[in-house]
C-alpha positions as CSV (number, residue, x, y, z in Angstrom):
1,X,-82.1,12.1,73.9
2,X,-84.3,14.0,71.3
3,X,-86.2,11.8,68.8
4,X,-88.8,13.1,66.3
5,X,-90.7,10.4,64.6
6,X,-92.8,11.5,61.6
7,X,-93.7,14.8,63.2
8,X,-95.9,17.4,61.4
9,X,-97.2,20.7,62.8
10,X,-100.1,22.3,61.2
11,X,-101.5,25.6,62.8
12,X,-105.0,26.6,63.0
13,X,-104.6,28.9,59.9
14,X,-103.8,25.8,57.9
15,X,-100.0,26.6,57.4
16,X,-98.1,23.5,57.8
17,X,-94.8,24.6,59.5
18,X,-93.3,21.1,59.8
19,X,-93.9,17.9,57.6
20,X,-93.1,14.4,58.6
21,X,-89.8,15.1,60.3
22,X,-87.8,12.3,61.7
23,X,-84.3,12.5,63.3
24,X,-82.4,11.7,66.5
25,X,-80.0,13.6,68.6
26,X,-78.0,11.7,71.1
27,X,-77.3,12.8,74.6
28,X,-74.5,15.2,74.9
29,X,-74.7,16.1,71.0
30,X,-74.2,19.5,69.7
31,X,-76.1,20.4,66.5
32,X,-77.2,23.3,64.3
33,X,-80.7,23.8,62.9
34,X,-80.5,25.8,59.7
35,X,-82.8,26.9,57.0
36,X,-84.5,29.9,55.4
37,X,-86.8,32.3,57.4
38,X,-90.0,30.4,57.8
39,X,-88.6,27.0,57.3
40,X,-89.9,25.8,60.7
41,X,-86.8,26.1,63.0
42,X,-88.7,28.0,65.7
43,X,-91.5,25.7,65.6
44,X,-89.4,22.7,65.9
45,X,-87.8,24.3,69.1
46,X,-91.1,25.0,70.6
47,X,-92.1,21.3,70.2
48,X,-89.2,20.2,72.2
49,X,-89.7,22.8,74.9
50,X,-93.5,22.0,74.8
51,X,-94.5,25.6,73.9
52,X,-96.3,23.8,71.0
53,X,-97.6,20.3,70.5
54,X,-97.4,18.3,67.1
55,X,-100.4,17.7,64.9
56,X,-99.1,14.3,63.8
57,X,-96.3,12.0,64.9
58,X,-94.2,11.6,68.1
59,X,-91.7,13.8,70.0
60,X,-89.8,11.7,72.6
61,X,-87.2,13.1,75.0
62,X,-85.2,10.3,76.8
63,X,-87.7,7.9,75.5
64,X,-90.7,9.8,77.1
65,X,-93.4,10.6,74.6
66,X,-94.3,14.3,75.1
67,X,-97.6,13.8,73.4
68,X,-98.8,11.8,76.5
69,X,-97.4,14.2,79.0
70,X,-100.3,15.6,80.9
71,X,-100.4,19.4,81.6
72,X,-99.5,19.0,85.2
73,X,-96.3,17.5,84.3
74,X,-95.2,20.2,81.9
75,X,-93.6,22.6,84.3
76,X,-91.4,19.6,85.8
77,X,-90.3,18.6,82.2
78,X,-89.4,22.4,81.5
79,X,-86.8,22.2,84.3
80,X,-84.7,20.0,82.0
81,X,-84.8,22.5,79.2
82,X,-83.1,25.8,78.9
83,X,-83.9,28.2,76.0
84,X,-82.1,31.2,74.6
85,X,-83.9,33.7,72.5
86,X,-82.4,36.1,69.9
87,X,-84.1,39.1,71.8
88,X,-83.4,37.6,75.1
89,X,-86.7,39.0,76.7
90,X,-85.0,40.3,79.8
91,X,-87.0,42.2,82.3
92,X,-85.7,45.9,82.4
93,X,-87.5,46.6,85.8
94,X,-85.2,43.9,87.5
95,X,-81.4,43.7,88.1
96,X,-79.4,41.1,86.2
97,X,-79.3,39.0,89.3
98,X,-83.0,39.1,89.5
99,X,-83.4,38.2,85.8
100,X,-81.2,35.1,86.3
101,X,-82.8,34.1,89.6
102,X,-86.4,34.2,88.1
103,X,-86.6,30.7,86.8
104,X,-85.4,29.3,90.2
105,X,-88.0,31.3,92.0
106,X,-90.8,30.0,89.4
107,X,-89.9,26.4,89.9
108,X,-89.7,26.8,93.7
109,X,-85.8,26.2,94.1
110,X,-84.9,26.5,97.7
111,X,-84.4,30.2,98.4
112,X,-81.3,29.6,100.5
113,X,-79.6,28.0,97.4
114,X,-80.5,30.5,94.8
115,X,-77.8,33.1,95.4
116,X,-75.1,30.4,95.0
117,X,-76.7,29.0,91.7
118,X,-77.2,32.6,90.2
119,X,-73.8,33.7,90.9
120,X,-72.3,30.6,89.5
121,X,-74.3,31.0,86.3
122,X,-73.2,34.7,86.0
123,X,-69.6,33.9,86.7
124,X,-69.8,31.3,83.8
125,X,-70.8,33.9,81.4
126,X,-68.4,36.4,82.8
127,X,-70.9,38.9,84.2
128,X,-70.5,38.2,88.0
129,X,-69.5,41.8,88.5
130,X,-72.6,43.1,86.7
131,X,-75.2,41.4,88.8
132,X,-76.6,44.5,90.4
133,X,-76.9,46.5,87.2
134,X,-80.0,46.9,85.1
135,X,-79.8,45.0,82.0
136,X,-80.6,48.2,80.0
137,X,-77.3,49.5,80.9
138,X,-75.4,46.5,79.4
139,X,-74.2,46.1,75.9
140,X,-76.2,43.9,73.4
141,X,-73.7,41.1,73.8
142,X,-73.8,41.3,77.7
143,X,-77.5,41.2,77.5
144,X,-77.4,38.0,75.6
145,X,-75.0,36.6,78.1
146,X,-77.5,37.3,80.9
147,X,-80.0,35.4,78.7
148,X,-77.9,32.4,78.6
149,X,-77.2,32.5,82.4
150,X,-80.9,32.5,82.9
151,X,-81.3,29.6,80.5
152,X,-78.7,27.5,82.4
153,X,-79.0,28.6,85.9
154,X,-81.3,25.4,86.7
155,X,-78.7,23.2,85.0
156,X,-80.8,21.7,82.1
157,X,-79.9,18.7,80.3
158,X,-81.1,20.1,77.0
159,X,-80.1,23.8,75.8
160,X,-82.0,25.3,72.9
161,X,-81.1,28.6,71.3
162,X,-83.1,30.4,68.6
163,X,-81.0,32.8,66.5
164,X,-78.8,33.6,69.5
165,X,-76.3,35.6,67.5
166,X,-78.7,37.4,65.2
167,X,-78.0,40.8,66.7
168,X,-74.3,40.4,67.3
169,X,-71.2,41.2,65.3
170,X,-68.9,38.1,64.4
171,X,-66.5,38.6,67.2
172,X,-69.4,38.5,69.8
173,X,-71.1,35.8,67.9
174,X,-67.9,33.6,68.2
175,X,-67.7,34.2,71.9
176,X,-71.5,33.3,72.4
177,X,-70.8,30.0,70.5
178,X,-67.9,29.2,72.6
179,X,-70.1,29.5,75.7
180,X,-72.5,27.0,74.2
181,X,-69.5,24.7,73.5
182,X,-68.4,24.9,77.1
183,X,-71.9,23.8,78.3
184,X,-71.8,20.9,75.7
185,X,-68.5,19.9,77.1
186,X,-70.0,19.2,80.3
187,X,-72.7,16.9,78.8
188,X,-75.5,19.2,77.8
189,X,-77.3,18.5,74.6
190,X,-77.2,21.7,72.5
191,X,-79.4,22.5,69.5
192,X,-79.0,25.9,68.0
193,X,-81.2,27.3,65.2
194,X,-79.1,30.0,63.1
195,X,-78.9,31.8,59.8
196,X,-75.2,32.3,60.5
197,X,-73.7,29.7,58.4
198,X,-70.2,31.2,58.9
199,X,-70.4,30.1,62.5
200,X,-71.2,26.4,61.7
201,X,-68.3,25.3,59.5
202,X,-65.6,26.0,62.2
203,X,-67.1,24.0,64.8
204,X,-67.6,20.9,62.8
205,X,-71.1,19.9,64.3
206,X,-73.9,18.1,62.9
207,X,-76.3,20.3,60.7
208,X,-80.0,19.6,60.4
209,X,-81.3,21.7,57.5
210,X,-84.9,22.7,57.1
211,X,-86.6,23.6,53.7
212,X,-90.3,24.5,53.9
213,X,-90.9,22.3,57.0
214,X,-89.0,19.2,55.8
215,X,-85.4,18.1,56.6
216,X,-83.1,18.1,53.4
217,X,-79.4,17.8,52.8
218,X,-77.6,21.0,53.7
């Protein structure tokens, strides 16, 4: 599913965020990406979602080389990837429903089918009764759930999360991880970047550990 082959990423400033990374995540796998702040976790996720391109090496998704993907095909590729951010990037001038519907509107999803898809995503994260509220009225944990609903509303095959529990207490963090597990149970490939080592051990999932841009043993 996700294959990095000797991938490096150097920014125009000269900073090398990733150095000759090689790994493979199978379809339907659940893995954690760990490492110190600045280790390259966010950059790795950006390469998978095509927010960045590698300086060297190849990133392949289902055997397709992303380096060779023309710009016109990038929006279609991103329909297969959902991304959850630590700070969720919700729009506070729109309702919960409108925030979750936005990705479907952007990709031109049939308007008649949007309500069903949005409400199914909100129901999955336990927020169906909050669809008319403004996100600013929700708790931090509920806002993160809205972010997750928005990330999965288009039914991606890959779900990426960048420090999704960084602002949450242990109980809420556990609930969010349980949600990711439920998506993984239906075949979604999940990769989560996190500092929260306490969440990793109980789940018994694979860990990819970065140190200064290189993969090392955790």
